[in-house]
A tleap script that builds the chain and sets N, CA, C and O, in Angstrom:
source leaprc.protein.ff14SB
mol = sequence {
  NMET SER LEU MET TYR LYS VAL CYS PHE ARG
  THR ILE ALA ARG GLY ASN TYR PRO GLU ASP
  MET ALA MET ARG VAL ASN VAL PHE TYR GLY
  GLY GLY LEU ILE SER THR GLU GLU TYR ASN
  LEU LEU MET ASP GLN LEU ASN GLN PRO GLN
  CGLU
}
set mol.1.N position { 0.810 -1.169 -0.028 }
set mol.1.CA position { 0.009 -0.020 0.009 }
set mol.1.C position { 0.901 1.254 -0.068 }
set mol.1.O position { 1.964 1.307 0.549 }
set mol.2.N position { 0.468 2.232 -0.803 }
set mol.2.CA position { 1.231 3.458 -0.861 }
set mol.2.C position { 1.006 4.332 0.355 }
set mol.2.O position { 0.052 4.188 1.118 }
set mol.3.N position { 1.956 5.252 0.482 }
set mol.3.CA position { 1.947 6.131 1.650 }
set mol.3.C position { 0.636 7.074 1.480 }
set mol.3.O position { -0.056 7.343 2.462 }
set mol.4.N position { 0.349 7.535 0.259 }
set mol.4.CA position { -0.780 8.386 -0.053 }
set mol.4.C position { -2.016 7.634 0.350 }
set mol.4.O position { -2.859 8.233 1.018 }
set mol.5.N position { -2.195 6.462 0.033 }
set mol.5.CA position { -3.367 5.632 0.329 }
set mol.5.C position { -3.492 5.535 1.924 }
set mol.5.O position { -4.592 5.637 2.468 }
set mol.6.N position { -2.442 5.358 2.562 }
set mol.6.CA position { -2.523 5.232 4.133 }
set mol.6.C position { -2.996 6.460 4.715 }
set mol.6.O position { -3.795 6.459 5.651 }
set mol.7.N position { -2.477 7.637 4.132 }
set mol.7.CA position { -2.887 8.952 4.665 }
set mol.7.C position { -4.375 9.152 4.390 }
set mol.7.O position { -5.137 9.531 5.279 }
set mol.8.N position { -4.756 8.907 3.214 }
set mol.8.CA position { -6.253 9.089 2.860 }
set mol.8.C position { -7.079 8.167 3.642 }
set mol.8.O position { -8.176 8.552 4.045 }
set mol.9.N position { -6.663 7.005 3.890 }
set mol.9.CA position { -7.562 5.957 4.676 }
set mol.9.C position { -7.633 6.438 6.065 }
set mol.9.O position { -8.728 6.410 6.627 }
set mol.10.N position { -6.577 6.883 6.695 }
set mol.10.CA position { -6.663 7.443 8.078 }
set mol.10.C position { -7.559 8.676 8.218 }
set mol.10.O position { -8.319 8.836 9.172 }
set mol.11.N position { -7.420 9.533 7.210 }
set mol.11.CA position { -8.296 10.726 7.198 }
set mol.11.C position { -9.774 10.559 7.094 }
set mol.11.O position { -10.612 11.227 7.699 }
set mol.12.N position { -10.020 9.477 6.158 }
set mol.12.CA position { -11.346 9.064 6.027 }
set mol.12.C position { -11.995 8.435 7.230 }
set mol.12.O position { -13.094 8.780 7.665 }
set mol.13.N position { -11.210 7.451 7.753 }
set mol.13.CA position { -11.598 6.695 8.911 }
set mol.13.C position { -11.828 7.567 10.122 }
set mol.13.O position { -12.651 7.207 10.964 }
set mol.14.N position { -11.155 8.686 10.260 }
set mol.14.CA position { -11.351 9.518 11.413 }
set mol.14.C position { -12.633 10.367 11.267 }
set mol.14.O position { -13.136 10.882 12.266 }
set mol.15.N position { -13.197 10.529 9.977 }
set mol.15.CA position { -14.388 11.131 9.713 }
set mol.15.C position { -14.218 12.667 9.600 }
set mol.15.O position { -15.187 13.383 9.345 }
set mol.16.N position { -13.023 13.143 9.786 }
set mol.16.CA position { -12.916 14.692 9.726 }
set mol.16.C position { -12.168 15.048 8.384 }
set mol.16.O position { -11.089 15.639 8.417 }
set mol.17.N position { -12.697 14.717 7.345 }
set mol.17.CA position { -12.110 15.030 6.046 }
set mol.17.C position { -12.879 16.182 5.271 }
set mol.17.O position { -14.072 16.423 5.454 }
set mol.18.N position { -12.102 16.832 4.429 }
set mol.18.CA position { -12.810 17.974 3.760 }
set mol.18.C position { -13.918 17.437 2.707 }
set mol.18.O position { -13.921 16.280 2.286 }
set mol.19.N position { -14.820 18.389 2.354 }
set mol.19.CA position { -15.935 17.987 1.502 }
set mol.19.C position { -15.388 17.514 0.112 }
set mol.19.O position { -16.082 16.736 -0.543 }
set mol.20.N position { -14.174 17.942 -0.375 }
set mol.20.CA position { -13.707 17.677 -1.645 }
set mol.20.C position { -12.779 16.402 -1.665 }
set mol.20.O position { -11.986 16.227 -2.590 }
set mol.21.N position { -12.898 15.546 -0.652 }
set mol.21.CA position { -12.065 14.401 -0.452 }
set mol.21.C position { -12.087 13.493 -1.652 }
set mol.21.O position { -11.075 12.954 -2.103 }
set mol.22.N position { -13.423 13.341 -2.194 }
set mol.22.CA position { -13.449 12.450 -3.385 }
set mol.22.C position { -12.713 12.996 -4.580 }
set mol.22.O position { -12.124 12.246 -5.358 }
set mol.23.N position { -12.747 14.266 -4.721 }
set mol.23.CA position { -12.037 14.897 -5.842 }
set mol.23.C position { -10.464 14.742 -5.658 }
set mol.23.O position { -9.691 14.546 -6.597 }
set mol.24.N position { -10.103 14.852 -4.356 }
set mol.24.CA position { -8.658 14.676 -4.041 }
set mol.24.C position { -8.217 13.210 -4.363 }
set mol.24.O position { -7.118 13.008 -4.879 }
set mol.25.N position { -9.019 12.251 -4.079 }
set mol.25.CA position { -8.718 10.865 -4.427 }
set mol.25.C position { -8.615 10.719 -5.765 }
set mol.25.O position { -7.681 10.064 -6.226 }
set mol.26.N position { -9.513 11.281 -6.545 }
set mol.26.CA position { -9.401 11.120 -7.998 }
set mol.26.C position { -8.145 11.845 -8.554 }
set mol.26.O position { -7.501 11.357 -9.483 }
set mol.27.N position { -7.830 12.962 -7.994 }
set mol.27.CA position { -6.461 13.561 -8.397 }
set mol.27.C position { -5.287 12.639 -8.076 }
set mol.27.O position { -4.399 12.458 -8.908 }
set mol.28.N position { -5.277 12.053 -6.872 }
set mol.28.CA position { -4.163 11.200 -6.473 }
set mol.28.C position { -4.105 9.978 -7.473 }
set mol.28.O position { -3.026 9.554 -7.887 }
set mol.29.N position { -5.275 9.453 -7.826 }
set mol.29.CA position { -5.433 8.290 -8.808 }
set mol.29.C position { -4.872 8.750 -10.120 }
set mol.29.O position { -4.028 8.056 -10.687 }
set mol.30.N position { -5.273 9.835 -10.615 }
set mol.30.CA position { -4.997 10.430 -11.974 }
set mol.30.C position { -3.418 10.678 -12.016 }
set mol.30.O position { -2.774 10.477 -13.046 }
set mol.31.N position { -2.875 11.100 -10.904 }
set mol.31.CA position { -1.508 11.426 -10.812 }
set mol.31.C position { -0.551 10.247 -10.678 }
set mol.31.O position { 0.667 10.415 -10.720 }
set mol.32.N position { -1.119 9.046 -10.515 }
set mol.32.CA position { -0.357 7.862 -10.313 }
set mol.32.C position { 0.105 7.693 -8.855 }
set mol.32.O position { 0.989 6.874 -8.603 }
set mol.33.N position { -0.443 8.416 -7.910 }
set mol.33.CA position { 0.015 8.301 -6.556 }
set mol.33.C position { -0.619 7.087 -5.760 }
set mol.33.O position { -0.073 6.631 -4.756 }
set mol.34.N position { -1.803 6.596 -6.271 }
set mol.34.CA position { -2.383 5.475 -5.721 }
set mol.34.C position { -2.782 4.499 -6.862 }
set mol.34.O position { -2.942 4.946 -7.997 }
set mol.35.N position { -2.941 3.213 -6.600 }
set mol.35.CA position { -3.334 2.265 -7.539 }
set mol.35.C position { -4.709 2.172 -7.822 }
set mol.35.O position { -5.463 2.880 -7.154 }
set mol.36.N position { -5.225 1.361 -8.768 }
set mol.36.CA position { -6.641 1.239 -9.098 }
set mol.36.C position { -7.317 0.469 -7.793 }
set mol.36.O position { -8.449 0.744 -7.395 }
set mol.37.N position { -6.601 -0.374 -7.279 }
set mol.37.CA position { -7.151 -1.082 -6.123 }
set mol.37.C position { -7.281 -0.232 -4.897 }
set mol.37.O position { -8.282 -0.314 -4.186 }
set mol.38.N position { -6.327 0.552 -4.645 }
set mol.38.CA position { -6.355 1.568 -3.569 }
set mol.38.C position { -7.484 2.612 -3.801 }
set mol.38.O position { -8.216 3.007 -2.894 }
set mol.39.N position { -7.567 3.039 -5.142 }
set mol.39.CA position { -8.619 3.991 -5.434 }
set mol.39.C position { -9.984 3.393 -5.075 }
set mol.39.O position { -10.787 4.037 -4.400 }
set mol.40.N position { -10.238 2.183 -5.521 }
set mol.40.CA position { -11.485 1.585 -5.315 }
set mol.40.C position { -11.814 1.335 -3.879 }
set mol.40.O position { -12.973 1.431 -3.478 }
set mol.41.N position { -10.800 1.012 -3.084 }
set mol.41.CA position { -10.952 0.898 -1.526 }
set mol.41.C position { -11.395 2.214 -0.917 }
set mol.41.O position { -12.320 2.258 -0.107 }
set mol.42.N position { -10.742 3.259 -1.306 }
set mol.42.CA position { -10.913 4.626 -0.824 }
set mol.42.C position { -12.332 5.146 -1.188 }
set mol.42.O position { -13.021 5.707 -0.336 }
set mol.43.N position { -12.747 4.959 -2.423 }
set mol.43.CA position { -13.992 5.318 -2.794 }
set mol.43.C position { -15.150 4.636 -2.156 }
set mol.43.O position { -16.192 5.231 -1.879 }
set mol.44.N position { -14.928 3.272 -1.910 }
set mol.44.CA position { -15.861 2.518 -1.212 }
set mol.44.C position { -16.057 2.977 0.228 }
set mol.44.O position { -17.157 2.938 0.779 }
set mol.45.N position { -14.903 3.430 0.835 }
set mol.45.CA position { -14.799 4.000 2.240 }
set mol.45.C position { -15.596 5.292 2.205 }
set mol.45.O position { -16.428 5.529 3.081 }
set mol.46.N position { -15.357 6.115 1.224 }
set mol.46.CA position { -16.079 7.416 1.181 }
set mol.46.C position { -17.528 7.278 1.048 }
set mol.46.O position { -18.278 8.098 1.579 }
set mol.47.N position { -17.988 6.236 0.334 }
set mol.47.CA position { -19.441 6.053 0.048 }
set mol.47.C position { -20.186 5.298 1.151 }
set mol.47.O position { -21.397 5.116 1.023 }
set mol.48.N position { -19.583 4.881 2.146 }
set mol.48.CA position { -20.151 4.278 3.240 }
set mol.48.C position { -20.786 5.327 4.154 }
set mol.48.O position { -20.169 6.367 4.384 }
set mol.49.N position { -21.955 5.108 4.671 }
set mol.49.CA position { -22.563 6.137 5.569 }
set mol.49.C position { -21.692 6.295 6.812 }
set mol.49.O position { -21.171 5.316 7.345 }
set mol.50.N position { -21.535 7.588 7.284 }
set mol.50.CA position { -20.811 7.781 8.462 }
set mol.50.C position { -21.599 7.617 9.707 }
set mol.50.O position { -22.773 7.983 9.768 }
set mol.51.N position { -20.963 7.066 10.714 }
set mol.51.CA position { -21.692 6.878 11.963 }
set mol.51.C position { -21.689 8.135 12.813 }
set mol.51.O position { -22.262 8.144 13.903 }
savepdb mol mol.pdb
quit
């Protein structure tokens, strides 16, 4: 797992992420900073309802 994935994962897990987090994940994916698998995991995590 890439460092960028780990940072994004922790940020989303804490629930205190910016409104444009999905766009940021898209940019990281487009820039080659995260893999397709990591992208899919992060987007699934973002789409889950927050508790």
